[in-house]
VOPAGU-2260 file (C-alpha; in pm, 1 decimal, decimal comma):
REM VOPAGU-2260
SITE   aa  ch    i         X         Y         Z
SITE  MET   A    0    1498,4    2077,5    1213,1
SITE  LYS   A    1    1276,8    2372,1    1284,2
SITE  ILE   A    2    1469,2    2711,5    1314,4
SITE  LEU   A    3    1333,9    3038,7    1433,3
SITE  ILE   A    4    1516,4    3344,9    1356,4
SITE  THR   A    5    1395,2    3663,8    1543,0
SITE  GLY   A    6    1443,7    3977,7    1334,0
SITE  VAL   A    7    1469,0    3779,6    1022,5
SITE  THR   A    8    1406,8    4107,8     810,0
SITE  GLY   A    9    1739,8    4264,3     935,8
SITE  PHE   A   10    2083,7    4271,4     790,1
SITE  VAL   A   11    2224,1    3957,2     956,2
SITE  GLY   A   12    1879,0    3785,8     991,6
SITE  SER   A   13    1832,9    3780,7     617,9
SITE  HIS   A   14    2169,6    3637,0     535,4
SITE  LEU   A   15    2125,0    3368,8     814,1
SITE  ALA   A   16    1799,8    3275,1     669,7
SITE  GLU   A   17    1959,7    3219,0     334,9
SITE  TYR   A   18    2227,7    3012,3     495,6
SITE  CYS   A   19    1974,9    2791,2     696,0
SITE  LEU   A   20    1746,4    2736,7     393,4
SITE  ALA   A   21    2062,1    2595,0     203,2
SITE  LYS   A   22    2078,9    2313,2     478,6
SITE  PRO   A   23    1900,6    1983,9     406,1
SITE  HIS   A   24    1593,4    1889,7     610,3
SITE  VAL   A   25    1549,1    2256,2     781,3
SITE  LYS   A   26    1233,0    2446,1     791,3
SITE  VAL   A   27    1278,6    2821,9     874,5
SITE  TYR   A   28    1045,7    3046,2    1057,5
SITE  GLY   A   29    1109,0    3420,9    1090,9
SITE  THR   A   30     970,7    3699,2    1317,0
SITE  PHE   A   31     942,7    4062,1    1189,2
SITE  LEU   A   32     764,2    4366,6    1303,2
SITE  VAL   A   33     438,0    4400,1    1096,3
SITE  LYS   A   34     509,1    4748,1     978,7
SITE  LYS   A   35     877,1    4685,1     917,6
SITE  GLU   A   36    1034,6    4683,3     572,4
SITE  ILE   A   37    1080,7    4332,8     449,6
SITE  LYS   A   38    1295,1    4414,9     142,3
SITE  ASN   A   39    1586,2    4218,2     253,2
SITE  ILE   A   40    1392,3    3885,6     236,5
SITE  GLU   A   41    1183,6    3942,6     -73,9
SITE  HIS   A   42    1363,9    3701,3    -263,6
SITE  LEU   A   43    1299,0    3436,7       8,6
SITE  LYS   A   44     929,0    3467,6      17,5
SITE  GLY   A   45     759,9    3123,8     -36,3
SITE  LYS   A   46    1081,8    2954,6      98,5
SITE  MET   A   47    1009,0    3035,3     478,7
SITE  THR   A   48     728,2    3095,4     704,1
SITE  LEU   A   49     701,9    3477,0     822,6
SITE  LEU   A   50     536,3    3549,2    1154,5
SITE  GLY   A   51     447,0    3910,2    1236,3
SITE  CYS   A   52     543,1    3963,3    1601,0
SITE  ASP   A   53     640,1    4234,9    1849,5
SITE  LEU   A   54     897,9    4085,7    2072,8
SITE  THR   A   55     849,2    4347,1    2351,9
SITE  LYS   A   56     479,5    4212,5    2408,3
SITE  LYS   A   57     450,6    3887,2    2593,6
SITE  GLU   A   58     144,6    3720,9    2436,9
SITE  PRO   A   59     265,1    3737,2    2067,7
SITE  VAL   A   60     591,5    3596,7    2157,1
SITE  LYS   A   61     420,5    3304,1    2356,5
SITE  LYS   A   62     201,9    3231,1    2047,7
SITE  VAL   A   63     497,6    3218,2    1822,3
SITE  ILE   A   64     684,0    2978,6    2039,9
SITE  LEU   A   65     382,5    2758,2    2093,2
SITE  LYS   A   66     319,8    2761,5    1723,2
SITE  VAL   A   67     658,9    2684,4    1597,5
SITE  LYS   A   68     814,4    2466,7    1886,8
SITE  PRO   A   69    1161,6    2530,2    1731,9
SITE  ASP   A   70    1467,7    2312,3    1765,1
SITE  ASN   A   71    1710,7    2630,5    1734,4
SITE  ILE   A   72    1636,8    2990,7    1800,8
SITE  PHE   A   73    1884,1    3252,3    1667,0
SITE  HIS   A   74    1777,6    3569,7    1850,4
SITE  LEU   A   75    1866,7    3862,3    1634,0
SITE  ALA   A   76    1577,5    4089,5    1682,6
SITE  GLY   A   77    1646,4    4429,4    1867,4
SITE  GLN   A   78    1766,0    4794,9    1845,9
SITE  SER   A   79    2115,3    4750,8    1678,1
SITE  GLN   A   80    2227,0    5113,4    1656,6
SITE  VAL   A   81    2479,3    5254,3    1913,7
SITE  SER   A   82    2408,9    5621,0    1784,0
SITE  PHE   A   83    2036,4    5570,1    1823,1
SITE  SER   A   84    2085,7    5449,8    2179,8
SITE  TRP   A   85    2201,6    5799,8    2292,5
SITE  ASP   A   86    1906,4    5972,0    2114,7
SITE  ASP   A   87    1658,1    5730,8    2286,2
SITE  PRO   A   88    1814,7    5520,2    2563,4
SITE  GLU   A   89    1466,2    5428,0    2714,1
SITE  LYS   A   90    1345,6    5265,4    2370,1
SITE  THR   A   91    1685,5    5085,0    2326,1
SITE  LEU   A   92    1678,6    4948,0    2681,8
SITE  ILE   A   93    1303,0    4845,5    2653,2
SITE  ASN   A   94    1331,1    4695,5    2325,2
SITE  ASN   A   95    1648,6    4481,0    2379,0
SITE  VAL   A   96    1579,7    4364,2    2736,1
SITE  ALA   A   97    1211,6    4291,4    2701,0
SITE  SER   A   98    1228,2    4110,3    2397,4
SITE  ASP   A   99    1497,1    3863,8    2546,9
SITE  LEU   A  100    1278,0    3824,5    2876,7
SITE  ASN   A  101     967,6    3746,0    2678,4
SITE  LEU   A  102    1152,9    3497,9    2464,1
SITE  PHE   A  103    1306,5    3308,7    2756,1
SITE  GLU   A  104     986,0    3316,2    2962,2
SITE  ALA   A  105     797,0    3171,4    2631,4
SITE  VAL   A  106    1048,3    2897,1    2601,4
SITE  LYS   A  107    1059,6    2802,6    2968,5
SITE  ASN   A  108     673,9    2789,0    2991,8
SITE  ALA   A  109     627,4    2614,4    2670,5
SITE  LYS   A  110     846,3    2307,1    2833,4
SITE  ILE   A  111    1049,6    2294,9    2517,2
SITE  ASN   A  112    1435,2    2315,3    2524,7
SITE  PRO   A  113    1574,2    2450,3    2209,5
SITE  VAL   A  114    1924,1    2583,1    2150,8
SITE  VAL   A  115    1914,5    2967,3    2191,6
SITE  VAL   A  116    2192,3    3152,6    2028,7
SITE  THR   A  117    2203,5    3542,7    2133,3
SITE  ALA   A  118    2331,2    3824,3    1936,3
SITE  GLY   A  119    2590,8    4019,2    2169,6
SITE  SER   A  120    2816,5    4274,6    2073,3
SITE  SER   A  121    3201,6    4384,8    2107,7
SITE  GLU   A  122    3037,1    4703,3    2238,9
SITE  GLU   A  123    2985,9    4530,8    2584,4
SITE  TYR   A  124    3348,5    4549,0    2640,9
SITE  GLY   A  125    3345,1    4928,7    2618,6
SITE  ALA   A  126    3643,7    5112,0    2779,1
SITE  VAL   A  127    3919,5    4851,9    2709,1
SITE  LEU   A  128    4282,1    4933,4    2841,8
SITE  LYS   A  129    4567,0    4902,4    2600,7
SITE  ASN   A  130    4722,0    4618,1    2782,5
SITE  GLU   A  131    4404,1    4408,0    2757,6
SITE  LEU   A  132    4412,9    4377,7    2370,5
SITE  PRO   A  133    4318,5    4167,8    2191,8
SITE  ILE   A  134    4004,2    4129,3    2411,9
SITE  LYS   A  135    3931,4    3796,3    2550,7
SITE  GLU   A  136    3585,6    3674,7    2673,0
SITE  ASN   A  137    3684,2    3711,5    3045,4
SITE  ASN   A  138    3774,3    4081,1    3003,5
SITE  GLU   A  139    3601,1    4319,5    3232,3
SITE  LEU   A  140    3287,8    4477,1    3075,3
SITE  ARG   A  141    3294,8    4877,1    3098,5
SITE  PRO   A  142    3006,7    4977,9    2868,0
SITE  LEU   A  143    3022,5    5329,7    2715,3
SITE  SER   A  144    2658,9    5359,3    2555,0
SITE  PRO   A  145    2302,1    5264,7    2636,3
SITE  TYR   A  146    2311,7    5005,1    2360,7
SITE  ALA   A  147    2624,2    4825,9    2521,5
SITE  VAL   A  148    2434,4    4833,9    2869,6
SITE  SER   A  149    2124,8    4668,2    2692,7
SITE  LYS   A  150    2341,7    4406,2    2518,2
SITE  ILE   A  151    2519,1    4315,7    2861,6
SITE  THR   A  152    2173,7    4284,9    3022,8
SITE  GLN   A  153    2059,9    4052,1    2746,4
SITE  GLU   A  154    2349,6    3830,2    2792,3
SITE  LYS   A  155    2325,5    3831,3    3171,8
SITE  LEU   A  156    1956,0    3719,8    3130,8
SITE  ALA   A  157    2047,4    3447,1    2900,6
SITE  PHE   A  158    2313,3    3315,1    3139,0
SITE  GLN   A  159    2051,7    3349,3    3429,9
SITE  TYR   A  160    1806,9    3129,0    3234,9
SITE  TYR   A  161    2071,1    2873,3    3164,0
SITE  GLN   A  162    2169,3    2858,8    3535,5
SITE  SER   A  163    1816,4    2882,0    3673,5
SITE  TYR   A  164    1612,1    2678,9    3427,2
SITE  GLY   A  165    1854,4    2501,9    3210,1
SITE  LEU   A  166    1779,6    2677,0    2890,6
SITE  LYS   A  167    2040,3    2592,6    2633,9
SITE  THR   A  168    2170,5    2937,6    2563,6
SITE  VAL   A  169    2487,0    3045,0    2382,4
SITE  LEU   A  170    2612,3    3379,5    2432,4
SITE  MET   A  171    2767,3    3520,9    2130,4
SITE  ARG   A  172    2969,0    3857,3    2113,1
SITE  PHE   A  173    2982,5    3962,1    1736,3
SITE  PHE   A  174    3241,5    4243,2    1640,8
SITE  ASN   A  175    3175,3    4485,4    1375,9
SITE  THR   A  176    2990,3    4297,7    1101,1
SITE  GLU   A  177    2970,7    4443,6     737,3
SITE  GLY   A  178    2858,9    4333,5     398,8
SITE  PRO   A  179    2561,5    4360,0     159,0
SITE  ARG   A  180    2234,9    4502,7     303,4
SITE  ARG   A  181    2423,1    4676,9     590,8
SITE  GLY   A  182    2206,8    4964,9     725,6
SITE  GLU   A  183    2324,7    5301,9     608,7
SITE  HIS   A  184    2364,7    5435,0     963,7
SITE  PHE   A  185    2660,2    5198,8    1019,2
SITE  VAL   A  186    3009,3    5351,6     922,5
SITE  ALA   A  187    3122,7    5146,1     633,2
SITE  SER   A  188    2786,5    5134,2     477,6
SITE  SER   A  189    2743,2    5503,7     502,9
SITE  PHE   A  190    3064,0    5567,6     324,5
SITE  ALA   A  191    2960,3    5329,6      55,4
SITE  LYS   A  192    2621,2    5473,8      16,9
SITE  GLN   A  193    2774,7    5826,6      -5,4
SITE  ILE   A  194    3024,8    5719,1    -271,4
SITE  VAL   A  195    2742,3    5572,8    -479,1
SITE  GLN   A  196    2536,5    5880,0    -444,1
SITE  ILE   A  197    2850,9    6087,1    -558,2
SITE  GLU   A  198    2896,4    5840,6    -851,0
SITE  LYS   A  199    2532,5    5898,7    -955,2
SITE  GLY   A  200    2547,2    6270,0    -922,5
SITE  ARG   A  201    2306,8    6280,0    -636,7
SITE  GLN   A  202    2566,0    6432,9    -386,4
SITE  LYS   A  203    2847,7    6670,1    -418,5
SITE  PRO   A  204    3181,0    6496,3    -403,0
SITE  VAL   A  205    3222,2    6516,7     -33,3
SITE  ILE   A  206    3173,9    6235,8     193,3
SITE  LEU   A  207    3075,7    6334,1     561,2
SITE  VAL   A  208    3243,7    6145,9     830,1
SITE  GLY   A  209    3285,6    6096,7    1208,4
SITE  ASN   A  210    3579,8    5986,2    1391,1
SITE  LEU   A  211    3831,8    5837,1    1145,3
SITE  ASP   A  212    4092,3    5749,9    1412,8
SITE  ALA   A  213    3898,7    5478,8    1579,8
SITE  LYS   A  214    4018,2    5119,6    1515,4
SITE  ARG   A  215    3771,2    4839,7    1487,3
SITE  ASP   A  216    3759,2    4452,4    1424,6
SITE  PHE   A  217    3584,6    4401,4    1104,0
SITE  ILE   A  218    3428,8    4066,4     993,9
SITE  ASP   A  219    3188,3    3969,3     691,6
SITE  VAL   A  220    2817,5    3893,6     759,0
SITE  ARG   A  221    2853,7    3568,3     559,1
SITE  ASP   A  222    3129,8    3452,5     812,7
SITE  VAL   A  223    2897,4    3551,7    1067,3
SITE  THR   A  224    2609,2    3335,7     962,9
SITE  ARG   A  225    2830,6    3043,1     959,2
SITE  ALA   A  226    2940,2    3125,5    1312,7
SITE  TYR   A  227    2579,8    3127,6    1424,4
SITE  TRP   A  228    2502,1    2786,0    1279,6
SITE  LEU   A  229    2824,9    2631,7    1421,5
SITE  ALA   A  230    2748,3    2803,9    1764,2
SITE  SER   A  231    2420,2    2622,7    1773,4
SITE  GLN   A  232    2574,3    2278,7    1704,2
SITE  ARG   A  233    2902,6    2292,6    1893,0
SITE  CYS   A  234    2932,9    2542,2    2162,4
SITE  LYS   A  235    2894,4    2493,2    2529,7
SITE  PHE   A  236    2577,8    2647,1    2689,6
SITE  GLY   A  237    2594,3    2945,6    2932,6
SITE  GLN   A  238    2919,4    3063,4    2786,2
SITE  SER   A  239    3025,8    3356,7    2589,4
SITE  TYR   A  240    3209,2    3372,8    2254,1
SITE  ASN   A  241    3402,4    3628,6    2060,8
SITE  VAL   A  242    3338,4    3625,8    1669,5
SITE  CYS   A  243    3588,6    3855,1    1505,0
SITE  SER   A  244    3893,0    3862,8    1276,1
SITE  GLY   A  245    4152,3    3931,2    1528,2
SITE  LYS   A  246    4271,9    4234,6    1330,2
SITE  ALA   A  247    4221,7    4608,4    1394,1
SITE  ARG   A  248    4153,7    4844,3    1099,2
SITE  SER   A  249    4122,4    5223,3    1145,1
SITE  ILE   A  250    3804,0    5380,4    1003,8
SITE  LYS   A  251    4019,8    5605,2     796,8
SITE  SER   A  252    4160,9    5290,3     618,2
SITE  VAL   A  253    3818,2    5160,6     541,4
SITE  LEU   A  254    3709,7    5482,5     394,5
SITE  HIS   A  255    4029,5    5515,3     181,7
SITE  LEU   A  256    3973,8    5150,4      49,0
SITE  LEU   A  257    3614,9    5227,1     -44,3
SITE  MET   A  258    3728,3    5552,7    -221,4
SITE  SER   A  259    3980,9    5366,1    -417,6
SITE  LEU   A  260    3688,7    5140,2    -557,2
SITE  SER   A  261    3500,9    5437,4    -652,9
SITE  LYS   A  262    3440,7    5539,9   -1023,1
SITE  VAL   A  263    3497,9    5902,3    -910,8
SITE  LYS   A  264    3818,9    6043,4    -809,9
SITE  ASN   A  265    3919,0    6343,9    -592,0
SITE  ILE   A  266    3644,9    6299,5    -355,4
SITE  LYS   A  267    3686,8    6518,1     -55,1
SITE  VAL   A  268    3621,2    6419,7     308,6
SITE  ARG   A  269    3452,5    6640,5     563,8
SITE  GLN   A  270    3407,3    6579,0     928,1
SITE  ASP   A  271    3044,4    6602,0    1038,8
SITE  PRO   A  272    2994,8    6696,2    1420,3
SITE  LYS   A  273    2650,7    6504,5    1414,3
SITE  ARG   A  274    2850,0    6200,4    1347,1
SITE  MET   A  275    3061,5    6225,3    1645,1
SITE  ARG   A  276    2977,6    5999,1    1956,1
SITE  PRO   A  277    2955,5    6135,1    2304,7
SITE  SER   A  278    3207,2    5873,3    2394,2
SITE  ASP   A  279    3406,0    5645,9    2169,5
SITE  ILE   A  280    3639,9    5358,8    2200,7
SITE  PRO   A  281    3989,5    5406,0    2031,8
SITE  VAL   A  282    4044,9    5038,9    1945,7
SITE  ILE   A  283    3844,8    4735,7    1966,1
SITE  VAL   A  284    4018,9    4410,1    1842,4
SITE  GLY   A  285    3916,4    4067,1    1965,8
SITE  ASP   A  286    4071,5    3731,7    2025,1
SITE  ASN   A  287    3858,3    3447,3    1855,7
SITE  ALA   A  288    4066,1    3154,4    1996,1
SITE  LYS   A  289    3784,3    3022,2    2221,1
SITE  PHE   A  290    3536,9    3003,1    1938,5
SITE  LYS   A  291    3792,0    2868,0    1688,1
SITE  GLN   A  292    3879,1    2582,3    1922,9
SITE  GLN   A  293    3525,5    2510,4    2017,9
SITE  ALA   A  294    3346,2    2540,8    1680,3
SITE  GLY   A  295    3619,8    2482,7    1427,7
SITE  TRP   A  296    3532,6    2818,9    1284,1
SITE  LYS   A  297    3748,1    3086,5    1111,6
SITE  PRO   A  298    3694,6    3385,0     897,3
SITE  VAL   A  299    3750,4    3311,4     537,0
SITE  ILE   A  300    3611,9    3614,0     330,1
SITE  PRO   A  301    3873,2    3882,1     274,1
SITE  PHE   A  302    3773,3    4224,2     403,9
SITE  GLU   A  303    3846,2    4384,9      36,6
SITE  LYS   A  304    3577,7    4134,1     -92,1
SITE  THR   A  305    3331,8    4252,8     190,0
SITE  MET   A  306    3369,6    4608,6      93,6
SITE  GLU   A  307    3351,8    4537,8    -278,9
SITE  ASP   A  308    3017,0    4354,7    -234,8
SITE  LEU   A  309    2891,0    4635,9      -0,4
SITE  LEU   A  310    2973,7    4915,7    -261,7
SITE  GLN   A  311    2808,7    4706,3    -515,5
SITE  TYR   A  312    2494,4    4655,0    -302,3
SITE  TRP   A  313    2443,0    5013,9    -286,9
SITE  ARG   A  314    2505,1    5055,2    -656,4
SITE  GLU   A  315    2211,7    4834,1    -715,4
SITE  ASN   A  316    1984,2    4973,7    -439,2
SITE  THR   A  317    2047,4    5361,4    -465,0
């Protein structure tokens, strides 16, 4: 089986590559931006085929699809930061939407029909009402950021190509994913890196934070990689699926858990106005019943283990 992972150098992409490579009779290909850091997959060199490709350009995408002719595509490439999308909404929309359009067009024109699993987000739901929790897939989408708008557009494109051309797209909506290699601009990883910098004497014993009252549904990246695989094997095409734990945790509780794992005590917490979002969602918690039933999946890694491993990652990489 030939598998193509777009954005393979990223947080989830690198873990997914590891997972797929552990399967028998599988050959893994991965796209990356030529100038992008490939640290996350250094340990996989020689085990997979890396292909430099800017997915916002038609011709490079076409060449990759014709070269690989994949059986499965896990489309992870894109701008993944909500905060960055407010700073540069144009780049976020162009990056995320153009990459999907070029990928679907290349697959259609190549006359192949792989399963294409897309990486949607819980951010698509946006301004969820209290009586709508936990969030089901049929909930109204009320996006509150340019990033969320881009993810909805990606998903609608995937659905349209399924309906119009029969592309075998599976539309996944992943909730807050955490674990080793998570980028430092994401909340739990930011806390973990700051704690490690404090432990190593590189930062004063003060952690800068944003909104600690928000509640989110966290899931381990290694549970997510298993979800990707099962989605490609068992899910219905053209349909959306939530991948989540079904539990809401406050950002404050995540911070306190990480602080309890620190080697330094008496760390202070200070709110940083720069870390506050123009609009924020008080609570996001999902209902994963549909995906559980369809794919036979459930999260198995305890959140405490996720945070321990995230903290250890920064201790080894700071």
